[in-house]
C-alpha positions as CSV (number, residue, x, y, z in Angstrom):
1,V,188.2,84.4,225.6
2,Q,186.3,85.9,227.7
3,L,183.3,83.9,230.0
4,V,180.5,85.2,231.2
5,E,178.3,83.0,233.5
6,S,174.4,83.6,234.5
7,G,171.7,81.8,236.2
8,G,172.7,81.1,239.7
9,G,170.7,81.5,242.6
10,L,168.5,80.3,245.9
11,V,166.4,77.2,245.2
12,Q,164.9,74.4,247.5
13,A,166.3,70.8,247.1
14,G,164.6,68.9,244.4
15,G,164.0,72.1,242.4
16,S,165.4,73.0,239.3
17,L,168.2,75.7,238.1
18,R,169.6,76.5,234.5
19,L,173.1,78.3,234.2
20,S,174.3,80.1,231.2
21,C,177.8,81.0,230.3
22,R,178.3,83.1,227.2
23,A,181.5,83.1,224.8
24,S,183.3,85.9,223.7
25,G,186.9,87.0,221.6
26,T,189.1,83.9,220.1
27,I,186.0,81.0,220.4
28,F,187.4,79.4,217.4
29,S,190.1,78.4,219.7
30,I,187.6,76.4,221.7
31,N,187.5,73.0,221.5
32,A,185.6,71.8,225.1
33,M,183.5,73.8,227.2
34,G,182.2,72.9,230.7
35,W,181.3,73.9,234.6
36,S,183.0,73.5,237.6
37,R,182.2,73.6,241.0
38,Q,183.9,74.7,244.5
39,A,182.0,74.4,247.7
40,P,183.6,76.1,250.9
41,G,186.1,73.8,252.3
42,K,185.8,70.9,249.1
43,Q,188.3,70.7,246.5
44,R,186.8,72.3,242.8
45,E,185.2,69.8,241.0
46,L,184.9,69.5,236.9
47,V,180.9,68.3,237.1
48,A,180.4,68.6,233.2
49,A,181.4,69.3,230.3
50,I,180.8,69.1,226.2
51,T,183.1,69.0,223.2
52,S,182.6,72.0,220.7
53,V,183.1,69.4,217.7
54,G,180.4,66.3,218.1
55,G,179.1,67.2,221.1
56,S,180.2,64.4,223.4
57,T,179.5,64.9,226.7
58,K,181.3,63.7,229.9
59,Y,179.6,64.4,233.6
60,A,181.0,63.7,237.5
61,D,179.1,61.0,239.0
62,S,177.7,63.2,241.8
63,V,175.4,64.6,238.7
64,K,175.1,62.1,236.4
65,G,171.0,62.1,235.7
66,R,170.6,65.2,237.1
67,F,172.4,67.6,235.1
68,T,172.3,68.0,231.3
69,I,174.8,70.5,229.5
70,S,173.8,71.7,226.4
71,T,175.6,74.2,223.8
72,D,173.7,77.0,221.2
73,N,176.5,77.5,219.2
74,A,174.5,80.3,217.0
75,K,174.4,82.4,220.5
76,N,178.0,81.1,221.3
77,T,176.0,79.9,224.9
78,M,176.7,77.1,226.8
79,Y,173.9,75.4,229.3
80,L,173.9,73.9,232.5
81,Q,170.1,72.6,233.3
82,M,170.3,71.3,236.6
83,N,167.5,69.2,238.3
84,S,166.6,67.5,241.5
85,L,168.8,69.6,243.0
86,K,170.5,68.8,246.5
87,P,172.0,70.6,249.6
88,E,175.4,69.4,248.4
89,D,175.0,71.1,245.0
90,T,175.5,74.4,246.9
91,A,178.6,75.6,245.6
92,V,180.2,78.3,243.2
93,Y,179.9,77.5,239.6
94,Y,182.6,78.0,237.4
95,C,182.8,78.1,232.9
96,N,185.6,76.4,231.5
97,A,186.3,76.9,228.1
98,G,189.9,75.1,226.6
99,L,191.7,72.9,224.4
100,S,190.3,69.6,225.6
101,I,187.8,67.8,228.4
102,A,191.0,66.6,229.8
103,T,192.4,69.6,230.2
104,L,189.5,72.5,230.6
105,T,190.6,73.7,233.9
106,E,193.8,74.9,232.4
107,G,191.8,77.2,230.4
108,S,189.5,80.0,230.7
109,W,187.6,80.6,233.6
110,G,184.6,82.6,234.3
111,Q,183.7,84.6,237.2
112,G,181.4,82.4,239.2
113,T,177.9,82.5,240.0
114,Q,176.8,81.0,242.9
115,V,173.6,78.5,243.3
116,T,172.8,77.6,246.9
117,V,170.3,74.8,247.6
118,S,168.0,74.7,250.6
119,S,166.9,71.9,252.7
């Protein structure tokens, strides 16, 4: 599976961004997709995930109520709508795809897209 992210950038605190991740290759093997992020000096964090069948979602407590994950299966694309952004959301955001939400970070990764939130 190949994953290509887009949509990162610089935004002021309180603003919004939408990330996109387009999947290609053996996409029939994907049962779950998600977004991880890594900030300098911090551990990588899975912030949002969604199942391919049923569309069940899971969010990290740090983004609940602000971020929304969704998919457009016709376009093989996943989105992360990020609202009310905070400086602590600054990180490189990676798209993940795998067999389950629990094992997402063991699956495929995109190249990452930088999100910078200024105060």
